[in-house]
LUMGU-843600 format. One record per residue: residue number from 1; residue in three letters; y, z, x of N, C-alpha, C in turn. Coordinates in Angstrom, 1 decimal. Layout:
BEGIN
{rec NUM,ALA,{Y,Z,X},{Y,Z,X},{Y,Z,X}}
...
% end
This chain:
BEGIN
{rec 1,MET,{-32.3,-10.8,-3.4},{-32.4,-10.3,-4.7},{-31.3,-10.9,-5.7}}
{rec 2,ILE,{-30.1,-10.9,-5.2},{-29.0,-11.5,-6.0},{-29.2,-12.9,-6.4}}
{rec 3,SER,{-29.6,-13.7,-5.4},{-29.9,-15.1,-5.6},{-31.1,-15.3,-6.5}}
{rec 4,GLU,{-32.1,-14.5,-6.4},{-33.3,-14.6,-7.2},{-33.0,-14.4,-8.7}}
{rec 5,GLN,{-32.1,-13.5,-9.0},{-31.8,-13.2,-10.4},{-31.0,-14.4,-11.0}}
{rec 6,LEU,{-30.4,-15.2,-10.1},{-29.7,-16.4,-10.6},{-30.7,-17.4,-11.2}}
{rec 7,LEU,{-31.9,-17.4,-10.6},{-32.9,-18.3,-11.2},{-33.3,-17.9,-12.6}}
{rec 8,VAL,{-33.4,-16.6,-12.7},{-33.8,-16.0,-14.0},{-32.7,-16.4,-15.1}}
{rec 9,ALA,{-31.5,-16.2,-14.7},{-30.3,-16.4,-15.6},{-30.3,-17.9,-15.9}}
{rec 10,HIS,{-30.6,-18.8,-14.9},{-30.6,-20.2,-15.2},{-31.7,-20.6,-16.2}}
{rec 11,GLU,{-32.8,-20.0,-16.0},{-33.9,-20.3,-17.0},{-33.6,-19.8,-18.4}}
{rec 12,LEU,{-32.9,-18.6,-18.5},{-32.5,-18.1,-19.8},{-31.5,-19.1,-20.4}}
{rec 13,GLN,{-30.6,-19.5,-19.7},{-29.6,-20.5,-20.2},{-30.3,-21.8,-20.7}}
{rec 14,GLU,{-31.2,-22.3,-19.9},{-31.9,-23.5,-20.3},{-32.7,-23.3,-21.6}}
{rec 15,LYS,{-33.1,-22.0,-21.9},{-33.9,-21.7,-23.1},{-33.0,-21.4,-24.3}}
{rec 16,GLY,{-31.7,-21.5,-24.1},{-30.7,-21.3,-25.2},{-30.3,-19.8,-25.3}}
{rec 17,ARG,{-30.7,-19.0,-24.3},{-30.3,-17.6,-24.4},{-29.1,-17.3,-23.5}}
{rec 18,GLU,{-28.0,-17.9,-23.9},{-26.8,-17.9,-23.0},{-26.3,-16.5,-22.9}}
{rec 19,SER,{-26.3,-15.6,-23.9},{-25.7,-14.3,-23.8},{-26.5,-13.5,-22.8}}
{rec 20,ALA,{-27.8,-13.7,-22.7},{-28.6,-13.0,-21.7},{-28.3,-13.5,-20.3}}
{rec 21,ALA,{-28.1,-14.8,-20.2},{-27.7,-15.4,-18.9},{-26.3,-14.8,-18.5}}
{rec 22,TYR,{-25.4,-14.7,-19.4},{-24.0,-14.2,-19.1},{-24.2,-12.7,-18.6}}
{rec 23,TYR,{-25.0,-12.0,-19.2},{-25.2,-10.6,-18.8},{-25.7,-10.5,-17.4}}
{rec 24,LEU,{-26.7,-11.4,-17.0},{-27.3,-11.4,-15.7},{-26.2,-11.8,-14.6}}
{rec 25,TRP,{-25.4,-12.8,-15.0},{-24.4,-13.3,-14.1},{-23.4,-12.2,-13.8}}
{rec 26,ARG,{-23.0,-11.5,-14.9},{-22.1,-10.3,-14.7},{-22.7,-9.3,-13.8}}
{rec 27,ALA,{-24.0,-9.0,-14.0},{-24.7,-8.0,-13.2},{-24.7,-8.5,-11.7}}
{rec 28,GLN,{-24.9,-9.7,-11.5},{-24.9,-10.3,-10.1},{-23.6,-10.0,-9.4}}
{rec 29,ILE,{-22.5,-10.2,-10.2},{-21.2,-9.9,-9.6},{-21.1,-8.4,-9.2}}
{rec 30,VAL,{-21.5,-7.5,-10.0},{-21.5,-6.1,-9.7},{-22.4,-5.8,-8.5}}
{rec 31,PHE,{-23.6,-6.4,-8.5},{-24.5,-6.2,-7.4},{-23.9,-6.7,-6.1}}
{rec 32,LEU,{-23.3,-7.9,-6.1},{-22.7,-8.5,-5.0},{-21.6,-7.6,-4.4}}
{rec 33,ALA,{-20.8,-7.1,-5.3},{-19.7,-6.3,-4.8},{-20.3,-5.0,-4.2}}
{rec 34,SER,{-21.3,-4.5,-4.8},{-22.0,-3.2,-4.3},{-22.6,-3.5,-2.9}}
{rec 35,ALA,{-23.2,-4.7,-2.8},{-23.9,-5.0,-1.5},{-22.8,-5.2,-0.4}}
{rec 36,PHE,{-21.7,-5.8,-0.8},{-20.6,-6.0,0.2},{-20.0,-4.6,0.6}}
{rec 37,ASP,{-19.8,-3.8,-0.4},{-19.3,-2.4,-0.1},{-20.2,-1.7,0.8}}
{rec 38,PHE,{-21.5,-1.8,0.6},{-22.5,-1.1,1.5},{-22.4,-1.7,2.9}}
{rec 39,PHE,{-22.3,-3.0,3.0},{-22.2,-3.7,4.3},{-21.0,-3.1,5.0}}
{rec 40,MET,{-19.8,-3.1,4.3},{-18.6,-2.6,4.9},{-18.7,-1.1,5.4}}
{rec 41,HIS,{-19.4,-0.3,4.6},{-19.6,1.1,5.0},{-20.4,1.1,6.3}}
{rec 42,GLY,{-21.4,0.3,6.4},{-22.2,0.3,7.6},{-21.4,-0.2,8.8}}
{rec 43,LEU,{-20.6,-1.2,8.6},{-19.8,-1.8,9.7},{-18.8,-0.7,10.1}}
{rec 44,ALA,{-18.2,0.0,9.2},{-17.2,1.0,9.5},{-17.9,2.1,10.3}}
{rec 45,LYS,{-19.0,2.6,9.9},{-19.8,3.6,10.6},{-20.1,3.2,12.0}}
{rec 46,PHE,{-20.6,1.9,12.1},{-20.9,1.4,13.5},{-19.7,1.3,14.4}}
{rec 47,GLY,{-18.6,0.8,13.8},{-17.4,0.7,14.6},{-16.8,2.1,15.0}}
{rec 48,LEU,{-16.8,3.0,14.1},{-16.3,4.3,14.5},{-17.2,5.0,15.5}}
{rec 49,CYS,{-18.5,4.8,15.4},{-19.4,5.3,16.5},{-19.2,4.7,17.8}}
{rec 50,GLN,{-18.9,3.4,17.8},{-18.6,2.6,19.1},{-17.4,3.2,19.7}}
{rec 51,ILE,{-16.4,3.5,18.9},{-15.1,4.1,19.4},{-15.4,5.5,19.9}}
{rec 52,HIS,{-16.1,6.3,19.1},{-16.4,7.7,19.5},{-17.2,7.7,20.8}}
{rec 53,GLU,{-18.1,6.8,21.0},{-18.9,6.8,22.3},{-18.2,6.2,23.4}}
{rec 54,GLY,{-17.0,5.6,23.2},{-16.2,5.0,24.3},{-16.5,3.5,24.5}}
{rec 55,SER,{-17.4,2.9,23.7},{-17.7,1.5,23.9},{-16.6,0.6,23.4}}
{rec 56,TRP,{-15.9,1.0,22.4},{-14.7,0.2,21.9},{-13.5,1.1,22.1}}
{rec 57,ALA,{-12.3,0.4,22.3},{-11.1,1.1,22.5},{-10.7,1.8,21.2}}
{rec 58,ASP,{-10.0,3.0,21.4},{-9.4,3.7,20.3},{-8.4,2.9,19.6}}
{rec 59,THR,{-8.3,3.2,18.3},{-7.2,2.5,17.5},{-6.3,3.7,17.0}}
{rec 60,GLN,{-5.1,3.3,16.6},{-4.2,4.3,16.1},{-4.7,5.0,14.9}}
{rec 61,LYS,{-5.3,4.2,14.0},{-6.0,4.8,12.8},{-7.1,5.7,13.1}}
{rec 62,TYR,{-7.9,5.4,14.1},{-9.0,6.3,14.6},{-8.4,7.6,15.1}}
{rec 63,GLU,{-7.4,7.4,15.9},{-6.8,8.6,16.5},{-6.1,9.5,15.5}}
{rec 64,ASN,{-5.7,9.0,14.3},{-5.1,9.7,13.3},{-6.0,10.3,12.2}}
{rec 65,ILE,{-7.3,10.1,12.4},{-8.3,10.7,11.5},{-8.2,12.2,11.6}}
{rec 66,GLN,{-8.1,12.9,10.5},{-8.0,14.3,10.5},{-9.3,15.0,10.2}}
{rec 67,ILE,{-9.7,16.0,11.0},{-10.9,16.7,10.7},{-10.6,18.1,10.4}}
{rec 68,SER,{-11.5,18.8,9.7},{-11.3,20.2,9.3},{-11.7,21.0,10.5}}
{rec 69,LEU,{-11.3,22.3,10.5},{-11.6,23.2,11.5},{-13.1,23.4,11.6}}
{rec 70,LYS,{-13.8,23.4,10.5},{-15.2,23.5,10.5},{-15.9,22.3,11.2}}
{rec 71,GLN,{-15.4,21.1,11.0},{-15.9,19.9,11.8},{-15.6,20.1,13.3}}
{rec 72,ALA,{-14.4,20.6,13.6},{-14.0,20.7,15.0},{-15.0,21.7,15.7}}
{rec 73,ILE,{-15.3,22.8,15.0},{-16.3,23.8,15.6},{-17.6,23.2,15.7}}
{rec 74,LEU,{-18.1,22.4,14.7},{-19.4,21.7,14.9},{-19.4,20.8,16.1}}
{rec 75,ALA,{-18.2,20.1,16.3},{-18.1,19.1,17.4},{-18.2,19.9,18.7}}
{rec 76,ILE,{-17.5,21.0,18.8},{-17.6,21.8,20.1},{-19.0,22.3,20.3}}
{rec 77,ASP,{-19.6,22.8,19.2},{-21.0,23.4,19.4},{-22.0,22.3,19.7}}
{rec 78,SER,{-21.7,21.1,19.4},{-22.7,20.0,19.5},{-22.2,18.9,20.5}}
{rec 79,LEU,{-21.7,19.4,21.6},{-21.1,18.4,22.6},{-22.1,17.3,23.0}}
{rec 80,GLN,{-23.4,17.6,23.1},{-24.4,16.7,23.6},{-24.9,15.8,22.4}}
{rec 81,SER,{-24.5,16.0,21.2},{-25.1,15.2,20.1},{-24.0,14.5,19.3}}
{rec 82,ILE,{-24.4,13.4,18.7},{-23.4,12.6,17.9},{-23.7,13.0,16.4}}
{rec 83,ASP,{-24.7,13.8,16.1},{-25.0,14.1,14.7},{-23.8,14.7,13.9}}
{rec 84,TRP,{-23.0,15.5,14.5},{-21.9,16.1,13.8},{-20.9,15.0,13.4}}
{rec 85,PHE,{-20.7,14.0,14.3},{-19.8,12.9,14.0},{-20.4,12.0,12.9}}
{rec 86,LEU,{-21.7,11.7,12.9},{-22.3,10.9,11.9},{-22.1,11.6,10.5}}
{rec 87,ASP,{-22.3,12.9,10.5},{-22.1,13.7,9.3},{-20.7,13.6,8.8}}
{rec 88,PHE,{-19.8,13.7,9.8},{-18.4,13.7,9.4},{-18.0,12.3,8.9}}
{rec 89,ILE,{-18.4,11.2,9.5},{-17.9,9.9,9.1},{-18.6,9.5,7.7}}
{rec 90,ASN,{-19.8,10.0,7.5},{-20.5,9.8,6.2},{-19.6,10.4,5.1}}
{rec 91,GLY,{-19.2,11.6,5.4},{-18.4,12.3,4.4},{-17.0,11.7,4.2}}
{rec 92,TYR,{-16.4,11.3,5.4},{-15.1,10.7,5.4},{-15.0,9.4,4.6}}
{rec 93,LEU,{-16.1,8.6,4.8},{-16.1,7.3,4.2},{-16.7,7.3,2.8}}
{rec 94,SER,{-17.4,8.4,2.4},{-18.2,8.3,1.1},{-17.4,8.0,-0.1}}
{rec 95,ASP,{-16.2,8.4,-0.2},{-15.4,8.1,-1.4},{-14.5,6.9,-1.4}}
{rec 96,LYS,{-14.7,6.1,-0.3},{-13.9,4.9,-0.2},{-14.6,3.7,-0.7}}
{rec 97,THR,{-14.0,2.9,-1.5},{-14.5,1.6,-1.9},{-14.0,0.5,-1.0}}
{rec 98,MET,{-14.8,-0.3,-0.4},{-14.4,-1.2,0.6},{-14.7,-2.7,0.1}}
{rec 99,ILE,{-14.1,-3.0,-1.0},{-14.3,-4.4,-1.5},{-13.0,-5.2,-1.5}}
{rec 100,SER,{-11.9,-4.5,-1.8},{-10.6,-5.2,-1.9},{-10.1,-5.6,-0.5}}
{rec 101,TYR,{-9.2,-6.6,-0.5},{-8.6,-7.0,0.7},{-7.9,-5.9,1.5}}
{rec 102,GLU,{-7.1,-5.1,0.8},{-6.4,-4.0,1.5},{-7.4,-3.0,2.1}}
{rec 103,ALA,{-8.5,-2.7,1.3},{-9.5,-1.8,1.9},{-10.2,-2.3,3.1}}
{rec 104,VAL,{-10.5,-3.6,3.1},{-11.2,-4.2,4.2},{-10.2,-4.3,5.4}}
{rec 105,LYS,{-9.0,-4.6,5.1},{-7.9,-4.7,6.2},{-7.8,-3.3,6.8}}
{rec 106,ASP,{-7.8,-2.2,6.0},{-7.6,-0.9,6.6},{-8.8,-0.5,7.5}}
{rec 107,ILE,{-10.0,-0.8,7.0},{-11.2,-0.5,7.8},{-11.2,-1.3,9.1}}
{rec 108,LEU,{-10.9,-2.6,9.0},{-10.9,-3.4,10.3},{-9.8,-2.9,11.2}}
{rec 109,ASN,{-8.7,-2.5,10.7},{-7.7,-1.9,11.6},{-8.2,-0.6,12.2}}
{rec 110,MET,{-8.9,0.2,11.5},{-9.4,1.5,12.0},{-10.5,1.3,13.1}}
{rec 111,ILE,{-11.3,0.2,13.0},{-12.3,0.0,14.0},{-11.9,-1.0,15.0}}
{rec 112,GLY,{-10.8,-1.6,14.9},{-10.3,-2.5,15.9},{-10.8,-3.9,15.9}}
{rec 113,LEU,{-11.2,-4.4,14.7},{-11.5,-5.8,14.5},{-10.4,-6.5,13.9}}
{rec 114,SER,{-10.2,-7.8,14.4},{-9.0,-8.6,13.9},{-9.3,-9.2,12.6}}
{rec 115,LEU,{-8.5,-8.8,11.6},{-8.6,-9.4,10.2},{-8.3,-10.9,10.3}}
{rec 116,ALA,{-7.3,-11.3,11.1},{-6.9,-12.7,11.2},{-8.1,-13.5,11.8}}
{rec 117,ASP,{-8.7,-13.0,12.8},{-9.9,-13.7,13.4},{-11.0,-13.8,12.4}}
{rec 118,VAL,{-11.3,-12.8,11.7},{-12.4,-12.8,10.7},{-12.1,-13.9,9.7}}
{rec 119,ALA,{-10.9,-13.9,9.1},{-10.5,-14.9,8.1},{-10.5,-16.3,8.7}}
{rec 120,GLU,{-10.1,-16.4,9.9},{-10.1,-17.8,10.5},{-11.5,-18.3,10.7}}
{rec 121,LYS,{-12.4,-17.5,11.1},{-13.8,-17.9,11.3},{-14.4,-18.2,9.9}}
{rec 122,ALA,{-14.1,-17.4,8.9},{-14.7,-17.6,7.6},{-14.1,-18.7,6.9}}
{rec 123,PHE,{-12.8,-19.0,7.0},{-12.2,-19.9,6.0},{-11.4,-21.0,6.6}}
{rec 124,TYR,{-11.3,-21.1,7.9},{-10.5,-22.2,8.5},{-11.0,-23.5,8.1}}
{rec 125,LYS,{-10.1,-24.4,7.6},{-10.5,-25.7,7.2},{-9.3,-26.6,7.6}}
{rec 126,ARG,{-9.5,-27.5,8.5},{-8.4,-28.3,8.9},{-7.7,-29.1,7.7}}
{rec 127,GLY,{-6.4,-28.9,7.6},{-5.6,-29.6,6.6},{-5.6,-28.9,5.3}}
{rec 128,ALA,{-6.2,-27.7,5.2},{-6.3,-26.9,4.0},{-4.9,-26.4,3.7}}
{rec 129,GLN,{-4.5,-26.4,2.4},{-3.2,-25.9,2.0},{-3.1,-24.4,2.0}}
{rec 130,GLU,{-4.3,-23.8,1.7},{-4.3,-22.3,1.7},{-4.7,-21.8,3.1}}
{rec 131,LYS,{-3.9,-20.9,3.6},{-4.2,-20.3,4.9},{-5.5,-19.4,4.8}}
{rec 132,PRO,{-6.2,-19.3,5.9},{-7.4,-18.5,5.9},{-7.2,-17.0,5.4}}
{rec 133,LEU,{-6.2,-16.4,5.8},{-5.9,-15.0,5.4},{-5.7,-14.9,3.9}}
{rec 134,GLU,{-4.9,-15.9,3.4},{-4.7,-15.9,1.9},{-6.0,-16.2,1.1}}
{rec 135,ARG,{-6.8,-17.1,1.7},{-8.1,-17.4,1.0},{-9.0,-16.2,1.0}}
{rec 136,MET,{-9.0,-15.4,2.1},{-9.8,-14.2,2.2},{-9.3,-13.2,1.2}}
{rec 137,LYS,{-8.0,-13.1,1.2},{-7.4,-12.1,0.2},{-7.7,-12.5,-1.2}}
{rec 138,ARG,{-7.6,-13.7,-1.6},{-7.9,-14.2,-2.9},{-9.4,-14.0,-3.2}}
{rec 139,SER,{-10.2,-14.2,-2.3},{-11.7,-14.1,-2.5},{-12.0,-12.6,-2.7}}
{rec 140,LEU,{-11.6,-11.7,-1.8},{-11.9,-10.3,-1.9},{-11.3,-9.7,-3.2}}
{rec 141,ASN,{-10.0,-9.9,-3.4},{-9.4,-9.3,-4.6},{-9.9,-9.9,-5.9}}
{rec 142,GLY,{-10.3,-11.2,-5.9},{-10.9,-11.8,-7.1},{-12.3,-11.1,-7.4}}
{rec 143,LEU,{-13.1,-10.9,-6.4},{-14.4,-10.2,-6.6},{-14.2,-8.8,-7.0}}
{rec 144,TYR,{-13.2,-8.1,-6.4},{-12.9,-6.7,-6.7},{-12.4,-6.6,-8.2}}
{rec 145,ARG,{-11.5,-7.4,-8.6},{-11.0,-7.3,-10.0},{-12.1,-7.7,-11.0}}
{rec 146,ARG,{-12.9,-8.7,-10.7},{-13.9,-9.1,-11.6},{-15.0,-8.0,-11.7}}
{rec 147,ARG,{-15.3,-7.5,-10.6},{-16.3,-6.4,-10.6},{-15.8,-5.2,-11.5}}
{rec 148,ASN,{-14.6,-4.8,-11.3},{-14.0,-3.7,-12.0},{-13.9,-4.0,-13.5}}
{rec 149,ALA,{-13.6,-5.2,-13.9},{-13.5,-5.6,-15.3},{-14.9,-5.6,-15.9}}
{rec 150,ILE,{-15.9,-6.0,-15.2},{-17.3,-6.0,-15.7},{-17.8,-4.5,-15.8}}
{rec 151,ALA,{-17.6,-3.8,-14.7},{-18.1,-2.4,-14.7},{-17.4,-1.4,-15.6}}
{rec 152,HIS,{-16.1,-1.6,-15.8},{-15.3,-0.6,-16.5},{-14.8,-1.1,-17.9}}
{rec 153,GLN,{-14.9,-2.4,-18.1},{-14.3,-2.9,-19.4},{-15.3,-3.9,-20.1}}
{rec 154,MET,{-16.5,-3.9,-19.7},{-17.5,-4.9,-20.2},{-17.0,-6.3,-20.1}}
{rec 155,ASP,{-16.2,-6.6,-19.1},{-15.7,-7.9,-18.8},{-14.8,-8.4,-19.9}}
{rec 156,ARG,{-14.0,-7.5,-20.5},{-13.1,-7.8,-21.6},{-11.7,-7.6,-21.1}}
{rec 157,ARG,{-10.8,-8.5,-21.6},{-9.4,-8.5,-21.3},{-8.7,-7.3,-22.0}}
{rec 158,HIS,{-7.7,-6.7,-21.3},{-7.0,-5.6,-21.9},{-6.2,-6.1,-23.1}}
{rec 159,VAL,{-5.6,-7.2,-23.1},{-4.7,-7.7,-24.1},{-5.4,-7.9,-25.5}}
{rec 160,ASP,{-6.5,-8.5,-25.5},{-7.1,-8.8,-26.8},{-8.6,-8.4,-26.9}}
{rec 161,ALA,{-9.1,-7.8,-25.9},{-10.5,-7.3,-25.8},{-11.5,-8.5,-25.9}}
{rec 162,LYS,{-11.1,-9.7,-25.7},{-12.0,-10.8,-25.7},{-12.7,-10.9,-24.3}}
{rec 163,SER,{-14.0,-11.3,-24.4},{-14.8,-11.4,-23.2},{-14.3,-12.5,-22.3}}
{rec 164,SER,{-14.2,-12.2,-21.0},{-13.9,-13.3,-20.0},{-15.0,-14.2,-19.8}}
{rec 165,GLY,{-14.7,-15.5,-19.6},{-15.8,-16.5,-19.4},{-16.5,-16.2,-18.1}}
{rec 166,ILE,{-17.7,-16.7,-18.0},{-18.5,-16.5,-16.8},{-19.4,-17.7,-16.7}}
{rec 167,SER,{-19.8,-18.1,-15.5},{-20.7,-19.2,-15.3},{-21.5,-18.9,-14.0}}
{rec 168,GLU,{-22.6,-19.7,-13.9},{-23.4,-19.6,-12.7},{-22.6,-20.0,-11.5}}
{rec 169,GLN,{-21.8,-21.0,-11.7},{-21.0,-21.5,-10.5},{-20.1,-20.5,-10.0}}
{rec 170,LEU,{-19.5,-19.7,-10.9},{-18.6,-18.6,-10.4},{-19.3,-17.6,-9.6}}
{rec 171,VAL,{-20.5,-17.3,-10.0},{-21.3,-16.3,-9.2},{-21.7,-17.0,-7.8}}
{rec 172,LEU,{-22.1,-18.2,-7.9},{-22.5,-18.9,-6.6},{-21.3,-19.0,-5.7}}
{rec 173,ASP,{-20.1,-19.2,-6.2},{-18.9,-19.3,-5.4},{-18.6,-17.9,-4.8}}
{rec 174,TYR,{-18.7,-16.8,-5.5},{-18.5,-15.5,-5.0},{-19.5,-15.2,-3.9}}
{rec 175,ILE,{-20.8,-15.6,-4.1},{-21.8,-15.3,-3.1},{-21.5,-16.1,-1.8}}
{rec 176,ALA,{-21.1,-17.4,-1.9},{-20.7,-18.2,-0.8},{-19.6,-17.6,0.0}}
{rec 177,GLU,{-18.5,-17.1,-0.7},{-17.4,-16.6,-0.1},{-17.7,-15.3,0.7}}
{rec 178,ILE,{-18.4,-14.4,0.0},{-18.8,-13.1,0.7},{-19.7,-13.4,1.9}}
{rec 179,ARG,{-20.6,-14.3,1.7},{-21.5,-14.7,2.9},{-20.6,-15.1,4.1}}
{rec 180,LYS,{-19.6,-16.0,3.8},{-18.8,-16.4,4.9},{-18.1,-15.2,5.6}}
{rec 181,ILE,{-17.6,-14.3,4.8},{-16.9,-13.1,5.3},{-17.8,-12.2,6.1}}
{rec 182,THR,{-19.0,-11.9,5.5},{-19.9,-11.1,6.2},{-20.4,-11.7,7.5}}
{rec 183,ASP,{-20.7,-13.0,7.5},{-21.1,-13.7,8.7},{-20.0,-13.6,9.8}}
{rec 184,SER,{-18.8,-13.8,9.4},{-17.7,-13.7,10.3},{-17.5,-12.3,10.8}}
{rec 185,LEU,{-17.6,-11.3,10.0},{-17.5,-9.9,10.4},{-18.6,-9.6,11.4}}
{rec 186,LEU,{-19.8,-10.0,11.2},{-20.9,-9.7,12.1},{-20.6,-10.4,13.5}}
{rec 187,GLU,{-20.2,-11.6,13.4},{-19.8,-12.4,14.6},{-18.8,-11.6,15.4}}
{rec 188,GLU,{-17.7,-11.1,14.8},{-16.7,-10.4,15.5},{-17.2,-9.1,16.1}}
{rec 189,ALA,{-18.0,-8.4,15.3},{-18.6,-7.1,15.8},{-19.5,-7.4,17.0}}
{rec 190,LYS,{-20.3,-8.4,16.9},{-21.3,-8.7,18.0},{-20.5,-9.1,19.3}}
{rec 191,ALA,{-19.4,-9.9,19.1},{-18.6,-10.3,20.2},{-17.9,-9.1,20.9}}
{rec 192,LYS,{-17.6,-8.1,20.1},{-16.9,-6.9,20.7},{-17.9,-6.1,21.4}}
{rec 193,VAL,{-19.2,-6.1,21.0},{-20.2,-5.3,21.6},{-20.5,-5.9,23.0}}
{rec 194,SER,{-20.5,-7.2,23.1},{-20.9,-7.9,24.3},{-19.9,-7.7,25.5}}
% end
């Protein structure tokens, strides 16, 4: 869906309707960030369930999750079911945005996936000046900041309210970076399941 809309934006630009193309490119950044956030929520739920079921080792962050007395009673009453846990983690994760580097790092620490390994698989390039972790941090934080500027400020700078520039290439770059990260995350999770 995100890539398909790029074709529409490209056609609009070719027809001289640049402001409409800019609008679609900005929308694509918001959609991409939302899709990544949704992916991260799914990965977090999967990892937490793997830990809960004993398939993955507990982590300190997992062990420090606090539940209410109501949730504890539901857990005791539902010893044979995981439904209470799914309800709990859906609520626990529902208000978390998982786009920024720090948010992704926290979730990976909670479910026991190595951020360094994910970054290495996604961004290692022999002889590169930027280390994989730094590249991942720049990519995620760049998408997060740009998404927030678009969604909350109409992509305008605080200083002078001028619109920030945007291009099809910028959107394509964000898509490529997020694809590398999600592919690496999936590879790490699959390896841990095996």
